[in-house]
VEXPALUM-712452 format. One record per residue: residue number from 0; residue in three letters; x negated, y, z negated of N, C-alpha, C in turn. Coordinates in pm, 1 decimal. Layout:
BEGIN
lumba resi = NUM resn = ALA n_xx = X n_yy = Y n_zz = Z ca_xx = X ca_yy = Y ca_zz = Z c_xx = X c_yy = Y c_zz = Z
...
# end
This chain:
BEGIN
lumba resi = 0 resn = MET n_xx = 4356.9 n_yy = -2484.6 n_zz = 4604.7 ca_xx = 4230.2 ca_yy = -2419.4 ca_zz = 4576.4 c_xx = 4139.7 c_yy = -2514.8 c_zz = 4500.4
lumba resi = 1 resn = THR n_xx = 4013.0 n_yy = -2511.2 n_zz = 4536.5 ca_xx = 3915.0 ca_yy = -2602.9 ca_zz = 4481.0 c_xx = 3808.4 c_yy = -2524.1 c_zz = 4406.3
lumba resi = 2 resn = ALA n_xx = 3766.6 n_yy = -2576.5 n_zz = 4291.1 ca_xx = 3654.9 ca_yy = -2519.5 ca_zz = 4215.8 c_xx = 3534.8 c_yy = -2611.6 c_zz = 4234.0
lumba resi = 3 resn = PHE n_xx = 3426.5 n_yy = -2556.4 n_zz = 4286.4 ca_xx = 3302.6 ca_yy = -2629.6 ca_zz = 4309.6 c_xx = 3199.3 c_yy = -2586.4 c_zz = 4205.3
lumba resi = 4 resn = PHE n_xx = 3122.4 n_yy = -2678.8 n_zz = 4153.9 ca_xx = 3005.9 ca_yy = -2645.8 ca_zz = 4071.6 c_xx = 2886.3 c_yy = -2706.1 c_zz = 4142.9
lumba resi = 5 resn = ILE n_xx = 2793.1 n_yy = -2619.9 n_zz = 4184.4 ca_xx = 2678.9 ca_yy = -2663.4 ca_zz = 4262.9 c_xx = 2553.4 c_yy = -2654.8 c_zz = 4177.9
lumba resi = 6 resn = THR n_xx = 2490.9 n_yy = -2768.8 n_zz = 4154.9 ca_xx = 2362.3 ca_yy = -2772.2 ca_zz = 4085.3 c_xx = 2297.9 c_yy = -2907.7 c_zz = 4105.9
lumba resi = 7 resn = ARG n_xx = 2167.1 n_yy = -2910.5 n_zz = 4094.4 ca_xx = 2093.4 ca_yy = -3037.1 ca_zz = 4094.2 c_xx = 2028.8 c_yy = -3058.3 c_zz = 3957.8
lumba resi = 8 resn = HIS n_xx = 2067.1 n_yy = -2976.4 n_zz = 3860.0 ca_xx = 2006.1 ca_yy = -2979.2 ca_zz = 3727.0 c_xx = 2100.1 c_yy = -3040.0 c_zz = 3623.1
lumba resi = 9 resn = SER n_xx = 2052.8 n_yy = -3143.4 n_zz = 3556.0 ca_xx = 2136.3 ca_yy = -3210.2 ca_zz = 3455.6 c_xx = 2169.8 c_yy = -3118.5 c_zz = 3338.5
lumba resi = 10 resn = GLY n_xx = 2079.2 n_yy = -3028.3 n_zz = 3302.1 ca_xx = 2106.4 ca_yy = -2934.4 ca_zz = 3193.7 c_xx = 2222.4 c_yy = -2842.2 c_zz = 3227.1
lumba resi = 11 resn = ALA n_xx = 2230.4 n_yy = -2798.9 n_zz = 3351.5 ca_xx = 2341.0 ca_yy = -2711.7 ca_zz = 3394.1 c_xx = 2472.7 c_yy = -2788.4 c_zz = 3393.2
lumba resi = 12 resn = LEU n_xx = 2469.4 n_yy = -2914.4 n_zz = 3433.9 ca_xx = 2590.9 ca_yy = -2997.1 ca_zz = 3428.7 c_xx = 2639.9 c_yy = -3012.6 c_zz = 3285.3
lumba resi = 13 resn = GLU n_xx = 2547.9 n_yy = -3040.6 n_zz = 3193.4 ca_xx = 2587.1 ca_yy = -3055.0 ca_zz = 3053.2 c_xx = 2638.7 c_yy = -2922.4 c_zz = 2998.3
lumba resi = 14 resn = TRP n_xx = 2571.9 n_yy = -2811.3 n_zz = 3034.1 ca_xx = 2617.3 ca_yy = -2679.5 ca_zz = 2989.0 c_xx = 2760.6 c_yy = -2654.3 c_zz = 3035.5
lumba resi = 15 resn = ALA n_xx = 2788.4 n_yy = -2680.6 n_zz = 3163.3 ca_xx = 2922.4 ca_yy = -2658.6 ca_zz = 3219.1 c_xx = 3026.1 c_yy = -2744.1 c_zz = 3147.9
lumba resi = 16 resn = THR n_xx = 2988.9 n_yy = -2867.2 n_zz = 3116.7 ca_xx = 3080.3 ca_yy = -2956.6 ca_zz = 3045.1 c_xx = 3110.5 c_yy = -2900.7 c_zz = 2906.5
lumba resi = 17 resn = ARG n_xx = 3008.8 n_yy = -2851.1 n_zz = 2838.9 ca_xx = 3028.9 ca_yy = -2791.0 ca_zz = 2706.1 c_xx = 3121.8 c_yy = -2669.6 c_zz = 2712.4
lumba resi = 18 resn = GLN n_xx = 3116.4 n_yy = -2597.2 n_zz = 2824.9 ca_xx = 3200.2 ca_yy = -2477.9 ca_zz = 2840.4 c_xx = 3343.7 c_yy = -2513.9 c_zz = 2876.2
lumba resi = 19 resn = GLN n_xx = 3367.3 n_yy = -2641.1 n_zz = 2902.1 ca_xx = 3499.0 ca_yy = -2691.3 ca_zz = 2942.4 c_xx = 3550.4 c_yy = -2620.1 c_zz = 3068.3
lumba resi = 20 resn = LEU n_xx = 3459.6 n_yy = -2601.2 n_zz = 3163.1 ca_xx = 3497.2 ca_yy = -2539.7 ca_zz = 3290.3 c_xx = 3588.4 c_yy = -2634.1 c_zz = 3367.4
lumba resi = 21 resn = THR n_xx = 3683.8 n_yy = -2577.3 n_zz = 3436.4 ca_xx = 3770.1 ca_yy = -2655.9 ca_zz = 3523.8 c_xx = 3701.5 c_yy = -2665.7 c_zz = 3659.2
lumba resi = 22 resn = VAL n_xx = 3655.7 n_yy = -2784.8 n_zz = 3692.5 ca_xx = 3581.0 ca_yy = -2807.2 ca_zz = 3816.1 c_xx = 3642.2 c_yy = -2926.4 c_zz = 3888.4
lumba resi = 23 resn = ASP n_xx = 3666.7 n_yy = -2909.0 n_zz = 4017.5 ca_xx = 3720.5 ca_yy = -3017.1 ca_zz = 4100.1 c_xx = 3611.0 c_yy = -3099.5 c_zz = 4165.8
lumba resi = 24 resn = ARG n_xx = 3503.0 n_yy = -3030.5 n_zz = 4206.2 ca_xx = 3395.2 ca_yy = -3099.9 ca_zz = 4277.6 c_xx = 3260.2 c_yy = -3058.8 c_zz = 4221.0
lumba resi = 25 resn = TRP n_xx = 3185.3 n_yy = -3157.6 n_zz = 4172.7 ca_xx = 3049.1 ca_yy = -3138.8 ca_zz = 4124.6 c_xx = 2957.3 c_yy = -3183.7 c_zz = 4237.4
lumba resi = 26 resn = VAL n_xx = 2876.3 n_yy = -3092.8 n_zz = 4293.0 ca_xx = 2791.9 ca_yy = -3127.8 ca_zz = 4407.2 c_xx = 2651.5 c_yy = -3071.1 c_zz = 4390.0
lumba resi = 27 resn = THR n_xx = 2555.3 n_yy = -3136.8 n_zz = 4456.0 ca_xx = 2416.9 ca_yy = -3088.8 ca_zz = 4453.0 c_xx = 2384.8 c_yy = -3000.0 c_zz = 4572.2
lumba resi = 28 resn = HIS n_xx = 2469.7 n_yy = -3004.5 n_zz = 4673.6 ca_xx = 2450.0 ca_yy = -2924.1 ca_zz = 4794.9 c_xx = 2587.8 c_yy = -2886.7 c_zz = 4848.1
lumba resi = 29 resn = LEU n_xx = 2601.4 n_yy = -2765.8 n_zz = 4897.1 ca_xx = 2730.2 ca_yy = -2720.0 ca_zz = 4948.0 c_xx = 2717.4 c_yy = -2671.0 c_zz = 5090.9
lumba resi = 30 resn = ASP n_xx = 2802.3 n_yy = -2722.4 n_zz = 5176.0 ca_xx = 2814.3 ca_yy = -2671.9 ca_zz = 5312.1 c_xx = 2921.4 c_yy = -2562.8 c_zz = 5307.4
lumba resi = 31 resn = PRO n_xx = 2887.2 n_yy = -2438.1 n_zz = 5337.6 ca_xx = 2985.8 ca_yy = -2329.9 ca_zz = 5330.0 c_xx = 3112.1 c_yy = -2355.8 c_zz = 5412.1
lumba resi = 32 resn = ALA n_xx = 3102.1 n_yy = -2438.5 n_zz = 5514.8 ca_xx = 3219.8 ca_yy = -2470.3 ca_zz = 5596.7 c_xx = 3326.1 c_yy = -2545.5 c_zz = 5516.4
lumba resi = 33 resn = GLU n_xx = 3289.7 n_yy = -2606.2 n_zz = 5404.6 ca_xx = 3384.4 ca_yy = -2677.4 ca_zz = 5319.4 c_xx = 3467.4 c_yy = -2582.7 c_zz = 5232.6
lumba resi = 34 resn = VAL n_xx = 3422.6 n_yy = -2460.2 n_zz = 5219.3 ca_xx = 3486.1 ca_yy = -2363.8 ca_zz = 5128.5 c_xx = 3595.7 c_yy = -2288.3 c_zz = 5201.1
lumba resi = 35 resn = LYS n_xx = 3708.0 n_yy = -2274.4 n_zz = 5132.8 ca_xx = 3823.8 ca_yy = -2204.3 ca_zz = 5190.0 c_xx = 3857.8 c_yy = -2081.7 c_zz = 5105.4
lumba resi = 36 resn = ALA n_xx = 3932.2 n_yy = -1991.6 n_zz = 5164.8 ca_xx = 3977.6 ca_yy = -1872.1 ca_zz = 5092.3 c_xx = 4050.2 c_yy = -1915.6 c_zz = 4965.5
lumba resi = 37 resn = GLY n_xx = 4018.1 n_yy = -1849.1 n_zz = 4855.2 ca_xx = 4080.5 ca_yy = -1879.8 ca_zz = 4727.5 c_xx = 4005.6 c_yy = -1981.8 c_zz = 4644.7
lumba resi = 38 resn = ASP n_xx = 3908.9 n_yy = -2052.7 n_zz = 4705.1 ca_xx = 3827.3 ca_yy = -2147.1 ca_zz = 4628.4 c_xx = 3735.1 c_yy = -2069.6 c_zz = 4534.8
lumba resi = 39 resn = THR n_xx = 3679.6 n_yy = -2139.4 n_zz = 4438.1 ca_xx = 3579.7 ca_yy = -2082.2 ca_zz = 4348.3 c_xx = 3454.5 c_yy = -2166.5 c_zz = 4357.0
lumba resi = 40 resn = VAL n_xx = 3341.2 n_yy = -2099.2 n_zz = 4375.0 ca_xx = 3212.0 ca_yy = -2165.9 ca_zz = 4382.8 c_xx = 3127.2 c_yy = -2114.7 c_zz = 4266.8
lumba resi = 41 resn = ILE n_xx = 3077.2 n_yy = -2208.1 n_zz = 4185.4 ca_xx = 2997.7 ca_yy = -2175.2 ca_zz = 4067.9 c_xx = 2858.9 c_yy = -2234.1 c_zz = 4086.5
lumba resi = 42 resn = GLY n_xx = 2755.8 n_yy = -2154.4 n_zz = 4058.9 ca_xx = 2619.9 ca_yy = -2205.2 ca_zz = 4068.4 c_xx = 2518.4 c_yy = -2094.0 c_zz = 4067.5
lumba resi = 43 resn = THR n_xx = 2399.6 n_yy = -2125.1 n_zz = 4114.2 ca_xx = 2292.7 ca_yy = -2026.6 ca_zz = 4128.2 c_xx = 2245.6 c_yy = -2031.5 c_zz = 4273.6
lumba resi = 44 resn = LEU n_xx = 2331.3 n_yy = -1984.6 n_zz = 4360.0 ca_xx = 2305.2 ca_yy = -1992.4 ca_zz = 4503.1 c_xx = 2212.0 c_yy = -1881.1 c_zz = 4549.5
lumba resi = 45 resn = PRO n_xx = 2136.3 n_yy = -1906.1 n_zz = 4655.9 ca_xx = 2061.0 ca_yy = -1797.1 ca_zz = 4718.8 c_xx = 2160.6 c_yy = -1692.0 c_zz = 4768.8
lumba resi = 46 resn = VAL n_xx = 2118.8 n_yy = -1567.9 n_zz = 4769.0 ca_xx = 2210.7 ca_yy = -1458.7 ca_zz = 4802.0 c_xx = 2271.1 c_yy = -1473.0 c_zz = 4941.5
lumba resi = 47 resn = ASN n_xx = 2195.2 n_yy = -1523.0 n_zz = 5039.3 ca_xx = 2250.9 ca_yy = -1537.2 ca_zz = 5174.1 c_xx = 2362.7 c_yy = -1641.5 c_zz = 5177.5
lumba resi = 48 resn = LEU n_xx = 2349.1 n_yy = -1749.0 n_zz = 5100.0 ca_xx = 2453.5 ca_yy = -1850.2 ca_zz = 5093.6 c_xx = 2574.5 c_yy = -1797.5 c_zz = 5015.7
lumba resi = 49 resn = ALA n_xx = 2549.8 n_yy = -1726.6 n_zz = 4906.8 ca_xx = 2660.1 ca_yy = -1667.7 ca_zz = 4829.9 c_xx = 2738.4 c_yy = -1568.2 c_zz = 4915.9
lumba resi = 50 resn = ALA n_xx = 2669.8 n_yy = -1493.6 n_zz = 5002.2 ca_xx = 2738.3 ca_yy = -1399.6 ca_zz = 5091.8 c_xx = 2828.7 c_yy = -1474.5 c_zz = 5189.2
lumba resi = 51 resn = ARG n_xx = 2784.2 n_yy = -1587.3 n_zz = 5238.0 ca_xx = 2867.8 ca_yy = -1666.8 ca_zz = 5329.2 c_xx = 2991.7 c_yy = -1719.1 c_zz = 5257.4
lumba resi = 52 resn = ILE n_xx = 2976.0 n_yy = -1758.1 n_zz = 5131.5 ca_xx = 3088.4 ca_yy = -1806.0 ca_zz = 5050.8 c_xx = 3190.7 c_yy = -1692.9 c_zz = 5034.5
lumba resi = 53 resn = CYS n_xx = 3142.7 n_yy = -1574.6 n_zz = 4999.5 ca_xx = 3231.5 ca_yy = -1459.7 ca_zz = 4980.9 c_xx = 3299.4 c_yy = -1420.1 c_zz = 5111.7
lumba resi = 54 resn = ALA n_xx = 3227.7 n_yy = -1429.4 n_zz = 5223.5 ca_xx = 3285.3 ca_yy = -1393.9 ca_zz = 5353.6 c_xx = 3400.6 c_yy = -1487.2 c_zz = 5390.7
lumba resi = 55 resn = ARG n_xx = 3403.1 n_yy = -1605.4 n_zz = 5335.0 ca_xx = 3511.0 ca_yy = -1700.6 ca_zz = 5361.7 c_xx = 3631.5 c_yy = -1676.5 c_zz = 5270.9
lumba resi = 56 resn = GLY n_xx = 3622.4 n_yy = -1573.6 n_zz = 5183.1 ca_xx = 3734.8 ca_yy = -1541.1 ca_zz = 5095.7 c_xx = 3736.7 c_yy = -1618.6 c_zz = 4965.9
lumba resi = 57 resn = ALA n_xx = 3624.8 n_yy = -1681.8 n_zz = 4932.9 ca_xx = 3614.7 ca_yy = -1755.7 ca_zz = 4807.1 c_xx = 3555.3 c_yy = -1666.7 c_zz = 4699.0
lumba resi = 58 resn = ASN n_xx = 3571.3 n_yy = -1708.9 n_zz = 4575.2 ca_xx = 3512.9 ca_yy = -1639.4 ca_zz = 4460.5 c_xx = 3379.0 c_yy = -1703.4 c_zz = 4428.9
lumba resi = 59 resn = TYR n_xx = 3278.4 n_yy = -1619.9 n_zz = 4400.2 ca_xx = 3147.5 ca_yy = -1671.9 ca_zz = 4363.0 c_xx = 3117.4 c_yy = -1633.8 c_zz = 4219.4
lumba resi = 60 resn = LEU n_xx = 3096.3 n_yy = -1735.5 n_zz = 4135.3 ca_xx = 3056.9 ca_yy = -1716.1 ca_zz = 3996.6 c_xx = 2913.6 c_yy = -1765.5 c_zz = 3981.2
lumba resi = 61 resn = HIS n_xx = 2825.7 n_yy = -1673.7 n_zz = 3944.1 ca_xx = 2683.8 ca_yy = -1704.5 ca_zz = 3931.4 c_xx = 2651.3 c_yy = -1745.2 c_zz = 3788.4
lumba resi = 62 resn = LEU n_xx = 2579.6 n_yy = -1855.1 n_zz = 3773.2 ca_xx = 2531.9 ca_yy = -1897.4 ca_zz = 3641.9 c_xx = 2407.6 c_yy = -1814.5 c_zz = 3610.0
lumba resi = 63 resn = SER n_xx = 2427.5 n_yy = -1712.6 n_zz = 3529.5 ca_xx = 2320.8 ca_yy = -1617.5 ca_zz = 3496.5 c_xx = 2263.0 c_yy = -1648.7 c_zz = 3359.8
lumba resi = 64 resn = LEU n_xx = 2135.7 n_yy = -1617.1 n_zz = 3343.3 ca_xx = 2072.8 ca_yy = -1628.5 ca_zz = 3213.0 c_xx = 1953.3 c_yy = -1534.8 c_zz = 3206.9
lumba resi = 65 resn = TYR n_xx = 1902.0 n_yy = -1515.9 n_zz = 3088.5 ca_xx = 1787.2 ca_yy = -1428.4 ca_zz = 3065.1 c_xx = 1667.2 c_yy = -1517.3 c_zz = 3039.5
lumba resi = 66 resn = LEU n_xx = 1597.9 n_yy = -1552.7 n_zz = 3146.0 ca_xx = 1493.0 ca_yy = -1653.4 ca_zz = 3141.1 c_xx = 1355.5 c_yy = -1587.4 c_zz = 3127.0
lumba resi = 67 resn = PRO n_xx = 1285.4 n_yy = -1616.3 n_zz = 3017.3 ca_xx = 1150.7 ca_yy = -1560.4 ca_zz = 3002.6 c_xx = 1054.1 c_yy = -1629.3 c_zz = 3100.1
lumba resi = 68 resn = ALA n_xx = 948.9 n_yy = -1560.9 n_zz = 3133.6 ca_xx = 852.8 ca_yy = -1611.4 ca_zz = 3232.4 c_xx = 800.3 c_yy = -1749.4 c_zz = 3195.8
lumba resi = 69 resn = GLU n_xx = 776.5 n_yy = -1774.0 n_zz = 3068.9 ca_xx = 718.1 ca_yy = -1902.8 ca_zz = 3028.9 c_xx = 814.7 c_yy = -2020.4 c_zz = 3045.9
lumba resi = 70 resn = ALA n_xx = 943.2 n_yy = -1992.7 n_zz = 3066.0 ca_xx = 1041.4 ca_yy = -2100.4 ca_zz = 3083.7 c_xx = 1071.7 c_yy = -2127.8 c_zz = 3230.5
lumba resi = 71 resn = ARG n_xx = 1013.8 n_yy = -2051.3 n_zz = 3319.8 ca_xx = 1042.4 ca_yy = -2068.2 ca_zz = 3462.4 c_xx = 968.4 c_yy = -2187.7 c_zz = 3520.7
lumba resi = 72 resn = GLY n_xx = 1027.9 n_yy = -2246.2 n_zz = 3625.0 ca_xx = 961.5 ca_yy = -2352.4 ca_zz = 3698.5 c_xx = 972.9 c_yy = -2489.9 c_zz = 3636.7
lumba resi = 73 resn = ARG n_xx = 1065.1 n_yy = -2507.6 n_zz = 3543.8 ca_xx = 1083.4 ca_yy = -2639.8 ca_zz = 3485.1 c_xx = 1231.3 c_yy = -2662.3 c_zz = 3457.2
lumba resi = 74 resn = GLU n_xx = 1266.9 n_yy = -2788.2 n_zz = 3437.2 ca_xx = 1405.6 ca_yy = -2821.2 ca_zz = 3405.4 c_xx = 1440.8 c_yy = -2767.5 c_zz = 3267.0
lumba resi = 75 resn = LEU n_xx = 1560.9 n_yy = -2713.4 n_zz = 3256.2 ca_xx = 1609.2 ca_yy = -2662.3 ca_zz = 3128.0 c_xx = 1721.8 c_yy = -2750.6 c_zz = 3077.1
lumba resi = 76 resn = SER n_xx = 1724.4 n_yy = -2772.6 n_zz = 2948.3 ca_xx = 1833.2 ca_yy = -2848.4 ca_zz = 2887.0 c_xx = 1952.9 c_yy = -2755.6 c_zz = 2865.9
lumba resi = 77 resn = ALA n_xx = 2066.4 n_yy = -2814.2 n_zz = 2835.5 ca_xx = 2184.9 ca_yy = -2734.2 ca_zz = 2804.0 c_xx = 2158.9 c_yy = -2645.9 c_zz = 2682.3
lumba resi = 78 resn = ASP n_xx = 2086.9 n_yy = -2697.2 n_zz = 2583.3 ca_xx = 2054.1 ca_yy = -2617.2 ca_zz = 2465.2 c_xx = 1969.4 c_yy = -2496.5 c_zz = 2503.7
lumba resi = 79 resn = GLU n_xx = 1872.4 n_yy = -2516.5 n_zz = 2591.5 ca_xx = 1789.1 ca_yy = -2403.6 ca_zz = 2635.5 c_xx = 1872.5 c_yy = -2302.9 c_zz = 2714.1
lumba resi = 80 resn = LEU n_xx = 1961.4 n_yy = -2351.1 n_zz = 2800.4 ca_xx = 2047.9 ca_yy = -2258.7 ca_zz = 2874.6 c_xx = 2127.5 c_yy = -2172.5 c_zz = 2777.3
lumba resi = 81 resn = GLU n_xx = 2182.1 n_yy = -2234.1 n_zz = 2673.5 ca_xx = 2255.9 ca_yy = -2156.2 ca_zz = 2573.1 c_xx = 2164.5 c_yy = -2057.0 c_zz = 2503.3
lumba resi = 82 resn = ARG n_xx = 2044.3 n_yy = -2099.3 n_zz = 2467.2 ca_xx = 1948.3 ca_yy = -2010.9 ca_zz = 2400.1 c_xx = 1912.8 c_yy = -1891.1 c_zz = 2488.2
lumba resi = 83 resn = TYR n_xx = 1907.1 n_yy = -1912.9 n_zz = 2619.8 ca_xx = 1872.7 ca_yy = -1805.0 ca_zz = 2712.4 c_xx = 1994.9 c_yy = -1728.8 c_zz = 2761.9
lumba resi = 84 resn = GLY n_xx = 2107.2 n_yy = -1746.5 n_zz = 2692.5 ca_xx = 2226.6 ca_yy = -1664.7 ca_zz = 2719.3 c_xx = 2301.6 c_yy = -1699.6 c_zz = 2846.3
lumba resi = 85 resn = ALA n_xx = 2302.5 n_yy = -1824.8 n_zz = 2884.8 ca_xx = 2373.1 ca_yy = -1863.9 ca_zz = 3007.1 c_xx = 2519.8 c_yy = -1820.6 c_zz = 3000.6
lumba resi = 86 resn = HIS n_xx = 2566.0 n_yy = -1763.7 n_zz = 3109.9 ca_xx = 2704.8 ca_yy = -1719.4 ca_zz = 3122.1 c_xx = 2738.4 c_yy = -1705.7 c_zz = 3270.3
lumba resi = 87 resn = LEU n_xx = 2866.3 n_yy = -1700.9 n_zz = 3299.8 ca_xx = 2909.7 ca_yy = -1685.0 ca_zz = 3438.1 c_xx = 2939.4 c_yy = -1538.4 c_zz = 3466.4
lumba resi = 88 resn = GLN n_xx = 2897.9 n_yy = -1493.2 n_zz = 3584.3 ca_xx = 2925.8 ca_yy = -1357.8 ca_zz = 3631.0 c_xx = 2982.0 c_yy = -1367.4 c_zz = 3772.2
lumba resi = 89 resn = GLY n_xx = 3091.9 n_yy = -1297.1 n_zz = 3797.2 ca_xx = 3150.5 ca_yy = -1294.6 ca_zz = 3930.1 c_xx = 3082.7 c_yy = -1191.1 c_zz = 4017.9
lumba resi = 90 resn = PHE n_xx = 3057.0 n_yy = -1229.4 n_zz = 4141.6 ca_xx = 2995.8 ca_yy = -1138.5 ca_zz = 4238.0 c_xx = 3072.3 c_yy = -1144.3 c_zz = 4369.3
lumba resi = 91 resn = ASP n_xx = 3084.2 n_yy = -1030.4 n_zz = 4434.3 ca_xx = 3137.8 ca_yy = -1021.3 ca_zz = 4569.5 c_xx = 3023.5 c_yy = -969.7 c_zz = 4655.1
lumba resi = 92 resn = ILE n_xx = 2962.4 n_yy = -1057.3 n_zz = 4730.7 ca_xx = 2840.5 ca_yy = -1025.6 ca_zz = 4804.3 c_xx = 2874.4 c_yy = -1005.5 c_zz = 4951.4
lumba resi = 93 resn = LEU n_xx = 2830.0 n_yy = -894.9 n_zz = 5005.1 ca_xx = 2858.0 ca_yy = -857.9 ca_zz = 5143.4 c_xx = 2728.0 c_yy = -847.7 c_zz = 5221.0
lumba resi = 94 resn = GLN n_xx = 2718.2 n_yy = -925.2 n_zz = 5328.1 ca_xx = 2598.9 ca_yy = -915.1 ca_zz = 5413.3 c_xx = 2610.9 c_yy = -791.0 c_zz = 5499.1
lumba resi = 95 resn = LEU n_xx = 2509.6 n_yy = -709.2 n_zz = 5499.8 ca_xx = 2509.5 ca_yy = -586.1 ca_zz = 5578.6 c_xx = 2448.8 c_yy = -611.4 c_zz = 5716.8
lumba resi = 96 resn = PRO n_xx = 2502.7 n_yy = -548.8 n_zz = 5819.6 ca_xx = 2444.4 ca_yy = -564.3 ca_zz = 5953.1 c_xx = 2309.4 c_yy = -493.2 c_zz = 5958.8
lumba resi = 97 resn = PRO n_xx = 2217.0 n_yy = -541.4 n_zz = 6043.2 ca_xx = 2084.7 ca_yy = -479.8 ca_zz = 6052.4 c_xx = 2090.3 c_yy = -329.1 c_zz = 6079.7
lumba resi = 98 resn = SER n_xx = 2190.5 n_yy = -284.3 n_zz = 6149.8 ca_xx = 2198.2 ca_yy = -141.5 ca_zz = 6182.6 c_xx = 2218.8 c_yy = -53.8 c_zz = 6058.9
lumba resi = 99 resn = SER n_xx = 2258.6 n_yy = -112.6 n_zz = 5945.0 ca_xx = 2282.4 ca_yy = -32.6 ca_zz = 5824.9 c_xx = 2160.6 c_yy = -22.4 c_zz = 5734.8
lumba resi = 100 resn = TRP n_xx = 2050.2 n_yy = -89.4 n_zz = 5770.0 ca_xx = 1932.2 ca_yy = -84.6 ca_zz = 5683.9 c_xx = 1860.8 c_yy = 41.5 c_zz = 5712.8
# end
């Protein structure tokens, strides 16, 4: 089983290091075909990509935070991530067929 951390943000990488997360692969982009059942994927993925990860039997941990409007749209440092309550939350995301909408 592989633990992936997906981000292109240096602040998130530093935050993860401070948390002493066990990560096997640090990547800026993830091809869902690389993920296998039992793997763990950590990041802030778009919901459609997170659903594909979950459909493959992997665990998805979302890097969540409480970001005020004035902090959006710019790079955040690890200190700012901590200030905004960064934490991991597990999600099991299921894509619904169009007929269920």
